[in-house]
C-alpha positions in Angstrom: -22.8 -39.6 -32.5 -22.5 -36.5 -30.6 -24.6 -35.9 -27.4 -27.2 -33.2 -27.2 -27.8 -30.7 -24.7 -24.3 -30.1 -23.3 -25.3 -31.1 -19.7 -23.8 -34.7 -19.2 -26.4 -36.8 -17.3 -28.8 -33.7 -17.1 -27.4 -32.8 -13.7 -26.5 -29.1 -14.5 -30.2 -27.7 -14.9 -31.2 -29.2 -11.5 -28.1 -27.7 -9.8 -28.7 -24.3 -11.5 -32.3 -24.3 -10.2 -30.9 -25.0 -6.5 -28.5 -22.1 -7.1 -31.1 -19.8 -8.2 -33.4 -20.7 -5.3 -30.3 -20.1 -2.8 -29.6 -16.8 -4.4 -33.0 -15.6 -4.1 -33.3 -16.7 -0.5 -30.0 -14.9 0.3 -31.3 -11.8 -1.5 -34.4 -11.9 0.7 -32.3 -12.4 3.9 -30.0 -9.5 2.7 -33.1 -7.2 2.2 -34.4 -8.0 5.6 -31.1 -7.5 7.3 -30.4 -4.3 5.5 -33.9 -3.1 6.8 -32.8 -4.1 10.4 -29.7 -2.2 9.9 -31.2 0.9 8.8 -33.5 0.8 12.1 -30.5 0.4 14.4 -28.4 3.1 16.0 -24.7 3.2 17.1 -23.4 5.4 19.8 -19.8 6.6 20.4 -18.1 9.1 22.8 -15.2 11.2 22.7 -13.4 13.3 25.4 -14.1 11.0 28.1 -17.9 11.1 27.5 -17.9 14.9 26.8 -19.3 14.3 23.4 -21.8 11.6 22.5 -22.9 11.0 18.9 -25.6 8.6 17.7 -25.7 7.5 14.0 -28.4 5.4 12.2 -27.9 2.6 9.7 -28.8 5.0 7.0 -25.5 6.9 7.9 -27.3 9.9 9.4 -26.5 11.6 12.7 -29.4 11.2 14.9 -28.3 12.7 18.1 -25.3 14.8 19.5 -24.9 15.4 23.2 -22.4 17.8 24.7 -21.4 18.0 28.1 -21.6 21.7 29.5 -17.9 21.8 30.4 -16.8 21.0 26.8 -18.5 24.1 25.5 -15.7 26.7 25.7 -16.2 29.6 23.4 -12.4 30.1 23.5 -11.7 26.7 22.2 -14.3 25.8 19.4 -11.7 23.7 17.6 -11.3 21.1 20.5 -15.2 20.7 20.4 -15.2 20.3 16.6 -12.7 17.6 16.9 -14.7 15.8 19.6 -17.8 15.8 17.7 -15.7 14.6 14.6 -14.0 11.9 16.6 -17.4 10.6 18.2 -19.1 10.6 14.8 -16.3 8.8 13.0 -16.2 6.1 15.7 -19.9 5.7 15.6 -19.8 5.2 11.8 -17.0 2.8 12.1 -19.0 0.7 14.6 -21.9 0.6 12.1 -19.6 -0.3 9.3 -18.2 -3.2 11.3 -21.7 -4.6 12.2 -22.8 -4.2 8.7 -19.8 -6.1 7.4 -20.2 -8.8 10.0 -23.8 -9.2 9.0 -23.0 -9.5 5.4 -20.1 -12.0 6.3 -22.8 -14.1 8.1 -25.3 -14.0 5.3 -22.9 -14.8 2.5 -20.9 -17.5 4.4 -17.8 -16.0 3.2 -18.4 -16.4 -0.5 -15.0 -14.8 -1.2 -16.4 -11.2 -1.4 -18.6 -12.1 -4.2 -21.4 -10.1 -2.7 -19.6 -7.4 -0.8 
């Protein structure tokens, strides 16, 4: 006579329950960490500190500081390049921290959540 239920020994439903609890816990942790990341700021400089840019975890520029000597009306292109370089570096730092946080939370689940 064939067995009913499809879960030999009844082990699968209990494991599924544990898996669901772990997934819910991970989701809560991810939400908390995401909120923390949104509140953080990252800073980067370019031109030996002539341009400083801060970005938030929401990927918004929150501050741009320019040294007086970098403001040359005859060389706007250099200033634009420095601002772009500092902004890109600050965003890269933020992305690296975000990736590290996700790696820590997921425990390296093979990219399943990222």
